[in-house]
C-alpha positions in Angstrom: 103.4 90.4 106.7 104.0 88.5 103.4 105.4 85.1 102.7 108.2 85.0 100.4 109.0 82.2 98.2 112.5 81.3 96.9 113.3 81.9 93.1 116.6 81.3 92.7 120.3 81.5 93.8 121.7 84.9 92.9 124.6 83.2 91.4 122.3 82.3 88.6 122.2 85.8 87.1 125.0 86.8 85.6 126.1 90.7 86.9 124.9 92.8 83.7 122.2 90.5 82.7 118.7 88.9 83.2 116.9 85.7 83.6 113.5 84.3 83.3 111.8 82.7 86.1 108.2 81.2 86.4 106.7 83.0 89.8 103.1 82.5 90.6 102.0 81.0 87.0 103.6 84.2 85.2 107.0 84.5 83.5 109.1 87.2 85.5 112.1 88.9 84.3 114.9 89.2 87.1 117.7 91.7 86.4 121.0 91.9 88.3 122.6 95.3 86.7 125.8 95.1 88.9 128.1 92.8 91.2 126.1 93.5 94.3 122.8 91.9 95.3 120.8 94.4 94.0 117.8 92.4 91.8 114.7 93.9 89.7 111.5 92.0 88.7 109.5 92.8 85.9 106.8 91.0 83.7 108.7 89.4 81.0 106.0 89.9 77.9 107.1 92.8 75.8 103.5 94.6 75.0 104.7 95.5 71.8 105.4 92.4 70.2 103.4 90.3 72.8 106.6 87.9 73.1 108.1 86.6 76.6 111.7 87.8 76.0 112.4 91.1 78.1 114.6 88.8 80.3 116.8 88.5 77.1 116.7 92.4 76.8 119.9 94.7 77.4 120.0 96.8 80.5 120.5 100.4 80.2 120.8 103.9 82.1 118.6 107.0 81.4 118.7 109.9 83.3 120.1 108.2 86.3 117.3 105.1 86.3 117.7 101.5 85.0 115.6 100.3 82.1 115.6 97.4 79.9 115.6 97.4 76.4 113.5 94.8 74.5 115.7 92.5 72.4 113.0 92.9 69.6 111.6 96.8 69.0 113.8 98.2 71.5 111.4 100.0 73.3 113.0 100.3 77.2 110.7 99.8 80.3 112.0 100.9 83.7 113.4 98.3 86.1 111.8 99.9 89.2 108.1 100.3 88.1 107.9 99.0 84.5 106.7 102.0 82.9 107.8 102.4 78.8 110.2 105.3 77.9 108.8 105.4 74.4 105.3 105.3 75.1 103.9 106.9 78.5 100.6 104.6 77.8 102.1 101.5 78.1 103.3 99.9 81.0 104.3 96.6 82.3 104.2 95.1 85.9 107.3 95.5 88.2 107.2 93.4 91.2 109.0 93.3 94.8 112.1 91.3 95.1 114.5 90.9 97.8 117.9 88.8 98.1 118.4 86.8 101.5 121.3 84.9 102.2 122.2 84.9 98.5 118.6 83.5 97.5 116.1 85.7 94.8 112.8 85.7 96.6 109.5 87.3 95.8 106.1 87.6 97.4 103.8 84.6 97.0 
């Protein structure tokens, strides 16, 4: 059984946007695409620009899957698994996340 750490209140993530959080010493981009409590977590670093900016990206949908487009070079990364739509050789980490009683949590 995994231990979970509190990251933030879900109310701190405006639906349709992302925020950055420091989790286990790494910058993580948390996204809340809709009004509900579904949250996705991926690494915040854009591997093409080497900048921690993905939390500022635009959430989009392609063929029924949710993606975030980097605000710098516009490459899209899957919110489910971190794969890059434009370059299949590039992936970023995707993390497990849950919401419990309105609090976003990630494994320790």
